[in-house]
C-alpha atoms as one frame of an Amber mdcrd trajectory, in Angstrom:
protein
 154.113 212.827 217.433 150.829 211.119 216.677 147.439 212.666 217.553 145.532
 211.137 220.368 142.852 208.680 219.206 145.051 206.977 216.585 146.962 203.740
 216.742 150.060 202.459 215.046 150.985 199.355 213.177 154.153 197.316 213.906
 155.932 199.703 211.473 154.720 202.805 213.175 152.062 203.823 210.579 149.051
 205.623 211.941 145.581 203.868 211.712 142.342 205.775 211.924 140.186 204.362
 214.745 137.185 204.366 212.417 138.831 201.568 210.457 140.015 199.651 213.453
 138.481 196.192 213.799 137.449 195.908 210.101 140.330 193.693 209.177 140.326
 189.935 208.646 140.097 189.311 212.352 137.516 191.983 213.145 133.940 191.431
 214.548 132.378 191.882 211.111 134.458 189.124 209.670 133.583 186.829 212.542
 129.852 187.534 212.097 130.178 186.759 208.366 131.988 183.534 209.123 129.313
 182.580 211.600 126.594 183.171 209.016 128.424 181.088 206.417 128.827 178.290
 208.973 125.083 178.338 209.778 124.150 178.286 206.118 126.476 175.348 205.564
 124.912 173.449 208.461 121.393 174.029 207.179 122.423 172.854 203.746 123.939
 169.678 205.176 120.692 169.062 207.211 118.645 169.611 204.070 120.750 167.327
 202.020 120.663 164.643 204.718 116.862 164.899 204.875 116.588 164.609 201.063
 118.891 161.581 201.159 116.834 159.851 203.931 113.688 160.472 201.961 115.230
 159.153 198.737 116.345 155.974 200.467 112.888 155.594 202.080 111.003 155.957
 198.841 113.386 153.607 197.062 112.677 150.975 199.651 108.945 151.568 199.415
 108.940 151.217 195.571 111.175 148.139 195.567 109.053 146.455 198.243 105.828
 147.250 196.396 107.082 145.909 193.139 108.373 142.716 194.749 105.110 142.187
 196.692 102.931 142.872 193.584 104.858 140.332 191.557 104.061 137.587 194.118
 107.003 135.624 192.877 108.914 133.027 194.804 112.633 132.297 194.092 112.023
 128.497 193.841 114.740 126.293 192.529 112.961 123.484 190.635 115.781 122.590
 188.216 115.698 118.941 189.385 111.986 118.444 188.712 110.775 116.659 185.601
 107.810 117.848 183.549 106.227 114.895 181.745 103.191 115.405 179.566 100.941
 113.302 181.865 101.379 115.040 185.244  99.669 117.162 187.870 100.926 120.643
 188.520 100.503 121.630 192.116  99.771 125.272 192.468 100.977 126.330 195.969
 100.020 129.784 197.265 101.690 131.013 200.507  98.999 132.821 202.454 100.569
 133.785 205.758 103.707 133.239 207.832 103.942 133.665 211.560 107.328 132.375
 213.029 106.225 133.428 216.562 103.349 131.080 216.359 105.350 128.545 214.312
 102.815 128.360 211.507 102.888 128.670 207.713  99.572 128.719 206.032  99.189
 127.857 202.364  96.574 126.912 199.700  96.968 123.986 197.367  95.402 123.386
 194.010  96.180 120.549 191.655  95.980 121.239 187.956  95.897 118.092 185.730
  97.704 117.677 182.336  97.639 114.960 179.674  95.709 111.872 180.561  94.813
 113.239 183.985  92.876 116.164 182.564  89.191 115.836 181.613  87.448 117.672
 178.765  87.136 120.986 180.545  90.159 122.880 181.795  90.990 122.239 185.386
  88.895 119.115 185.691  90.278 115.710 186.736  89.572 112.687 184.594  89.849
 110.451 187.692  89.807 111.050 191.427  93.030 112.378 193.057  94.280 112.002
 196.634  96.838 114.515 197.880  98.819 113.965 201.031 100.916 116.542 202.889
 103.542 115.461 205.397 105.557 117.758 207.618 107.940 116.854 210.433 106.407
 116.750 213.872 102.809 117.121 212.553 100.095 114.553 211.593  99.742 114.069
 207.826  96.978 116.008 206.083  95.060 114.231 203.244  92.783 115.877 200.636
  90.432 114.157 198.171  89.590 115.670 194.808  86.665 114.022 192.856  86.680
 113.511 189.118  84.942 115.637 186.560  84.651 118.694 188.838  86.324 122.075
 188.853  88.980 121.922 191.635  88.982 124.571 194.272  92.002 125.328 196.397
  92.221 123.672 199.835  93.907 125.214 202.897  96.723 123.634 204.783  99.306
 124.589 207.479 102.795 123.435 208.310 105.098 124.337 211.144 108.240 126.409
 210.994 111.613 125.023 212.179 112.914 128.247 213.612 111.268 130.961 215.710
 111.406 134.698 215.810 114.185 135.204 218.374 116.367 136.953 215.816 113.661
 139.504 214.797 113.858 141.422 212.508 116.570 139.261 210.925 114.757 135.944
 211.624 114.813 133.340 208.824 112.054 130.773 209.425 112.231 127.524 207.442
 109.415 125.259 206.325 110.117 121.685 205.173 107.480 119.327 203.957 106.603
 116.737 201.242 103.653 116.238 198.976 102.513 113.060 197.191  99.540 112.436
 194.975  97.841 109.085 194.144  95.014 108.190 191.729  93.367 104.770 191.929
  96.186 103.535 194.166  99.051 104.634 191.754 101.576 107.390 192.199 100.988
 110.479 190.088 103.917 112.618 188.694 103.871 116.121 189.990 105.636 119.429
 189.440 104.912 122.661 191.329 104.470 126.413 190.909 104.379 128.747 193.758
 103.060 132.242 194.535 103.708 134.472 197.580 100.772 136.325 199.130 102.333
 136.781 202.578 102.555 140.199 204.164 106.095 141.468 204.880 107.968 138.348
 203.763 110.096 137.246 200.802 110.125 133.545 200.252 112.690 131.358 198.491
 113.351 127.696 198.419 114.011 124.457 196.548 111.783 121.775 195.094 112.910
 118.231 194.365 111.188 115.059 193.337 112.130 111.582 194.605 110.068 108.484
 193.666 107.354 110.850 192.504 107.143 112.456 195.959 107.572 116.261 195.915
 110.000 117.674 198.568 109.741 121.337 199.338 112.346 123.222 201.444 111.355
 126.874 201.889 112.867 129.832 203.763 111.516 133.259 204.494 113.071 136.564
 205.281 111.433 139.860 206.102 111.053 142.574 203.399 113.711 145.256 203.515
 111.069 147.885 204.161 109.817 146.055 207.291 113.417 145.648 208.493 114.162
 149.389 207.867 111.000 150.400 209.890 111.988 148.054 212.759 115.590 149.457
 212.895 114.140 153.044 212.768 111.945 152.272 215.812 114.900 150.573 217.618
 116.992 153.649 216.970 114.346 155.831 218.539 114.217 153.623 221.650 118.093
 153.867 221.957 117.984 157.628 221.561 115.364 157.937 224.313 117.590 155.912
 226.615 120.652 157.982 225.768 118.804 161.220 226.301 117.625 159.949 229.672
 121.165 159.137 230.767 122.873 162.286 229.368 120.228 164.900 230.276 118.041
 163.653 233.056 120.937 161.795 234.655 122.947 164.990 234.821 120.014 166.905
 236.365 119.626 164.129 239.017 123.354 164.284 239.889 123.166 168.102 240.221
 120.015 167.788 242.260 118.127 170.164 240.003 115.075 168.210 238.697 112.023
 170.044 237.361 108.495 168.747 237.402 108.521 168.986 233.550 111.295 166.403
 233.464 109.389 164.011 235.632 106.388 164.276 233.288 108.642 163.618 230.385
 110.049 160.525 231.937 106.628 159.199 232.728 105.521 159.763 229.217 108.657
 157.956 227.849 107.930 155.016 230.187 104.629 154.579 228.433 105.832 155.463
 224.911 108.741 153.089 224.700 106.689 149.882 224.946 104.149 151.445 222.501
 106.938 152.171 220.040 108.242 148.554 220.347 104.759 147.235 219.623 104.418
 149.439 216.539 107.270 147.628 214.746 105.839 145.788 211.732 105.511 141.992
 212.381 106.891 142.242 215.954 106.635 139.024 217.866 105.760 138.787 221.649
 108.511 139.815 224.129 111.420 137.383 224.210 113.525 138.242 221.205 117.089
 139.354 221.190 116.192 142.999 220.658 114.066 142.817 223.816 116.971 141.397
 225.875 119.626 143.839 224.607 117.704 147.049 223.673 114.066 147.284 224.768
 114.208 145.939 228.355 117.435 147.791 229.260 115.913 151.075 227.876 112.757
 150.563 229.930 114.794 149.840 233.129 116.900 153.038 232.446 113.871 155.220
 232.029 112.126 153.643 235.089 115.116 154.130 237.400 115.608 157.650 236.122
 111.895 158.426 236.838 112.195 156.943 240.399 115.384 158.904 241.032 113.884
 162.179 239.633 110.848 161.791 241.872 113.010 161.311 244.939 115.228 164.330
 244.087 112.117 166.496 243.389 110.429 165.513 246.666 113.588 166.153 248.605
 113.966 169.594 246.944 110.405 170.531 247.621 110.711 169.463 251.297 113.913
 171.543 251.659 112.272 174.536 250.089 109.254 174.275 252.337 111.415 173.925
 255.411 113.472 176.921 254.453 110.294 178.937 253.836 108.878 177.944 257.281
 112.174 178.991 259.024 112.064 182.363 257.256 108.542 182.984 258.280 109.405
 182.061 261.879 112.235 184.584 261.944 109.892 187.326 260.647 107.277 186.523
 263.246 109.994 186.537 266.012 111.167 189.954 264.991
C-alpha cells in the first residue's frame, strides 16, 4: 500500500509529489523553452537589423563614390584622335525624364593647329552646331584668341518616366564644328554632374560629325529608397485590409481607428511624393500600387465612419429606452 499524496509510475514506483512536474514536460521546462525561443527571436531581429543597416551603408558608400567620380561609361573606341583636332568637353548638368529634358554644358578645347599660344584659346573662330531629333538646331560661336567659357544646351529625351524607378531615358544628338567654312575633327570627353543618375553611352564619328547616344539609369541608392517607400505604402494597405477590415466586418470600430485611417489617407500621398526623383502622377507604380492603396484606405475610412455612427446611434437609442423604463417605474 502506498501512502496518500504519492503517485506511481507505469512500473508502480512511488513518486514524491514535491518532484512531480519537474520532468522534461513540466512547467519549468516549458518556461525555459519559452525564454530560449524569445531570446532566439530577439537575436534574429537584431541580426536582421544589422544586415539591413550594412546593406544601406554599402549602397550609400557605393553611390557616393560613383557620384564623386563623375565618370560616364562612354564607348568612344570608334573615335579618332588626330593631332589637329578639337576636344569637346561635355558636362551633363541635369536630367528630367518627366519633363523630357537633358541639360548639358559644352566647351571646345583646341589642339594642334587649332590652338593659340595660351592654353584653351582658339587660333581661329569656331562654330559649333548641336542637332537633336524633333528640336531646332542650336548654334554657338566661339571667337578666336579668347579663353573659351562653357555654353549651356538642352536636348530632349526619347523615353519618359512611366517605368519609375526603373526608367531608362535615352538622349540622341549629334555635334559638328566648322572653322572658316571647313569641317573640324572632334573627339569628346564627358563628365556626369547629374543628381541621382548614372549615365552611359556611345560616341561615334561619321564625316567629322560627332554622334552621341546616351542612356541614363537611376542610382541604386535612389532605387532602394523608392522601393522602401513603396513597401511602406503596401504595408499600410495590407494593415487596413487585415485589421480595420476585420473590425468593420465585426461592427466594432473605435474612434481611434477612424483617426488612424484619416491620418493614413493624408500620409500615403506624402510618402509617395517623398520618393527621390519621383515624377508627377501617371507612372506604373501609381496605377498598380499608389492609387489602389489610396482607394483602399479611403473606402475603409468611409465604412468605418458609417459603422461608428450606426453604433453610436444604437447606443444612444438603447440608453434612451433604459432611461424611459426607469422613469416609468
